[in-house]
C-alpha positions, -999 to +999 in steps of 0.1 A: +066+185-098+040+160-087+056+130-067+040+105-044+042+123-013+022+152-030-004+128-043-007+112-010-015+147+006-041+154-023-058+122-016-058+129+023-077+161+015-100+141-011-109+116+016-107+137+048-143+134+060-150+099+075-118+080+064-086+069+080-057+070+057-025+051+060+006+058+038+033+034+030+020+005+050+022-036+049-009-053+058-007-074+026+021-093+011+030-061-005+037-025+006+004-002-001+011+033-011-020+044+006-047+025+024-081+043+030-105+027+057-141+036+057-162+041+089-180+010+078-147-008+078-141-012+040-104-008+028-096+007-003-058+005-016-043+033-036-013+026-059+004+056-067+021+060-102+039+092-114+051+077-146+039+054-175+071+034-167+063+032-131+028+018-140+043-008-163+068-018-138+039-026-112+028-056-134+061-073-126+046-078-092+028-111-103+018-123-067+004-090-060-019-088-091-028-126-088-038-115-052-060-086-063-076-103-088-083-137-074-075-134-035-049-160-040-011-166-044+010-194-057+028-214-029+065-208-028+091-231-038+099-238-001+061-245+005+060-266-026+089-288-010+070-291+023+037-301+006+054-330-013+074-340+016+061-373+034+064-358+068+044-328+073+031-325+038-006-327+050-001-296+073+012-275+044-019-288+021-045-276+046-044-241+032-044-248-007-076-243-024-089-267-051-066-248-077-035-254-055-033-219-044-032-202-010-059-177-002-046-141+009-059-111+022-067-079-001-085-048-001-122-045-008-113-019-037-081-012-055-073+021-073-044+034-092-039+072-087-018+094-110-014+127-127-037+132-156-023+115-190-002+089-172-028+061-172-057+055-195-086+036-181-084+012-210-049+002-197-063-009-163-069-045-152-105-053-146-102-052-108-088-017-106-102+019-106-085+051-114-081+084-097-066+112-117-047+143-101-052+173-123-030+204-127-048+223-101-037+193-075-073+180-072-084+144-074-114+130-094-124+093-099-120+085-135-129+049-132-148+035-102-131+002-089-154-028-085-157-044-051-134-072-048-151-088-019-177-080+010-154-086+041-147-057+064-115-049+080-105-076+105-089-071+141-056-082+126-058-054+100-063-027+128-034-044+147-012-039+117-024-004+114-014+004+149+021-013+144+026+008+115+017+038+133+038+030+164+068+022+142+066+055+122+061+075+155+094+063+171+112+067+139+102+102+137+112+107+172+146+093+166+150+116+135+139+146+154+164+139+181+192+132+156+184+167+140+183+185+174+217+171+182+230+180+149+217+218+154+233+218+187+267+208+173+264+233+145+257+261+169+284+249+193+309+250+164+296+285+153+303+297+186+336+283+189+348+294+154+333+330+153+354+360+163 
């Protein structure tokens, strides 16, 4: 059965040459299933969907899709209170654009990846491309994503990449230690209970 992890592995093999891949990472105001960074510093986000319902549910994340399409987000209720407050309101207004929204960071390209038949190209928003995973577990670009902007990855992006790798490294070390301890307990228990 094709799941998110398998699709991540397939895409890792697809992008193996000249790219850095970061699974399940937060560098935007949302989690990215997979980020692909080219040698030139351009970032592609890939949102993995394994069912049609999963694809439809993604559009409930209105802030994410506003950010992807326009590179901006609505102020939160708390920010609106601060903007309208007589003390400090000017500070909060500084980041607003002419439409009353805050600019946000977003990838250069955005793709959906899914098993064949889950998403049709005509179902996609105009800012998204589509990668199909076929029954032979290979990937192909069905629709090329448009370039959302020309800015390359910034130092704070690389800092977030490193922080994510660091956190995953220590989490894996902890899991390995816990598994090792559990195996030792089982071995000890088996020795004590065997005739």
